[in-house]
C-alpha positions as a Python dict, from the first residue, in 0.01 Angstrom:
ca = {
    (1, 'X'): (0, 0, 0),
    (2, 'X'): (20, 132, 344),
    (3, 'X'): (-269, 286, 512),
    (4, 'X'): (-224, 618, 700),
    (5, 'X'): (-426, 662, 1005),
    (6, 'X'): (-484, 1028, 1109),
    (7, 'X'): (-777, 959, 1328),
    (8, 'X'): (-706, 1002, 1691),
    (9, 'X'): (-780, 685, 1921),
    (10, 'X'): (-1148, 705, 2028),
    (11, 'X'): (-1138, 557, 2354),
    (12, 'X'): (-1298, 811, 2614),
    (13, 'X'): (-1388, 573, 2874),
    (14, 'X'): (-1051, 548, 3025),
    (15, 'X'): (-1016, 911, 3097),
    (16, 'X'): (-1365, 938, 3212),
    (17, 'X'): (-1314, 640, 3453),
    (18, 'X'): (-985, 783, 3577),
    (19, 'X'): (-1143, 1132, 3639),
    (20, 'X'): (-1453, 996, 3787),
    (21, 'X'): (-1273, 761, 4041),
    (22, 'X'): (-1038, 1056, 4130),
    (23, 'X'): (-1326, 1298, 4199),
    (24, 'X'): (-1532, 1056, 4415),
    (25, 'X'): (-1246, 937, 4594),
    (26, 'X'): (-1142, 1295, 4657),
    (27, 'X'): (-1503, 1357, 4785),
    (28, 'X'): (-1517, 1073, 5001),
    (29, 'X'): (-1172, 1177, 5153),
    (30, 'X'): (-1276, 1526, 5217),
    (31, 'X'): (-1594, 1409, 5389),
    (32, 'X'): (-1399, 1175, 5598),
    (33, 'X'): (-1193, 1456, 5715),
    (34, 'X'): (-1473, 1704, 5773),
    (35, 'X'): (-1689, 1443, 5953),
    (36, 'X'): (-1416, 1423, 6239),
    (37, 'X'): (-1278, 1084, 6090),
    (38, 'X'): (-1605, 901, 6129),
    (39, 'X'): (-1581, 520, 6079),
    (40, 'X'): (-1925, 526, 5907),
    (41, 'X'): (-1747, 705, 5596),
    (42, 'X'): (-1481, 430, 5604),
    (43, 'X'): (-1768, 176, 5571),
    (44, 'X'): (-1875, 359, 5250),
    (45, 'X'): (-1533, 439, 5111),
    (46, 'X'): (-1381, 104, 5146),
    (47, 'X'): (-1565, -88, 4896),
    (48, 'X'): (-1569, 194, 4660),
    (49, 'X'): (-1194, 214, 4689),
    (50, 'X'): (-1163, -162, 4632),
    (51, 'X'): (-1397, -162, 4335),
    (52, 'X'): (-1220, 137, 4196),
    (53, 'X'): (-891, -35, 4211),
    (54, 'X'): (-1019, -316, 4043),
    (55, 'X'): (-1186, -143, 3760),
    (56, 'X'): (-892, 68, 3700),
    (57, 'X'): (-679, -242, 3687),
    (58, 'X'): (-908, -400, 3425),
    (59, 'X'): (-904, -82, 3207),
    (60, 'X'): (-523, -71, 3234),
    (61, 'X'): (-511, -413, 3114),
    (62, 'X'): (-740, -319, 2829),
    (63, 'X'): (-526, -30, 2725),
    (64, 'X'): (-210, -218, 2739),
    (65, 'X'): (-364, -491, 2524),
    (66, 'X'): (-464, -189, 2262),
    (67, 'X'): (-113, -48, 2303),
    (68, 'X'): (47, -391, 2179),
    (69, 'X'): (-216, -428, 1913),
    (70, 'X'): (-255, -76, 1766),
    (71, 'X'): (118, 52, 1733),
    (72, 'X'): (-9, 338, 1515),
    (73, 'X'): (-208, 488, 1830),
    (74, 'X'): (68, 429, 2078),
    (75, 'X'): (107, 804, 2171),
    (76, 'X'): (-287, 833, 2246),
    (77, 'X'): (-288, 495, 2417),
    (78, 'X'): (19, 567, 2628),
    (79, 'X'): (-140, 915, 2761),
    (80, 'X'): (-473, 752, 2862),
    (81, 'X'): (-223, 467, 3059),
    (82, 'X'): (-74, 779, 3235),
    (83, 'X'): (-401, 920, 3324),
    (84, 'X'): (-500, 591, 3478),
    (85, 'X'): (-179, 547, 3650),
    (86, 'X'): (-179, 898, 3783),
    (87, 'X'): (-453, 784, 4046),
    (88, 'X'): (-207, 556, 4223),
    (89, 'X'): (5, 811, 4406),
    (90, 'X'): (-313, 1032, 4499),
    (91, 'X'): (-482, 730, 4640),
    (92, 'X'): (-178, 616, 4847),
    (93, 'X'): (-159, 965, 4978),
    (94, 'X'): (-504, 940, 5094),
    (95, 'X'): (-444, 603, 5250),
    (96, 'X'): (-159, 723, 5436),
    (97, 'X'): (-349, 1030, 5560),
    (98, 'X'): (-654, 809, 5674),
    (99, 'X'): (-422, 542, 5844),
    (100, 'X'): (-201, 832, 5993),
    (101, 'X'): (129, 679, 5913),
}
């Protein structure tokens, strides 16, 4: 007998992490631009960016593991993976603007 799973995948931390790191990095970027490119802001933003990248990679690894082990939730998990990965181009754009490339 096969069990039918109608419940959605109940992992809210991935979306909260992605949105939180996006909002904080955007605020730091705006503060950097408004402060006339003050190096003090970079001292605060650099460790945050490094830790945000590390935590997002850990969450991406966790979601990938869940994607493999729970095939009936793949659509929900894939959406959360895309939310996490959407931070990459935005962060890269911020990096290019700050480094003026």
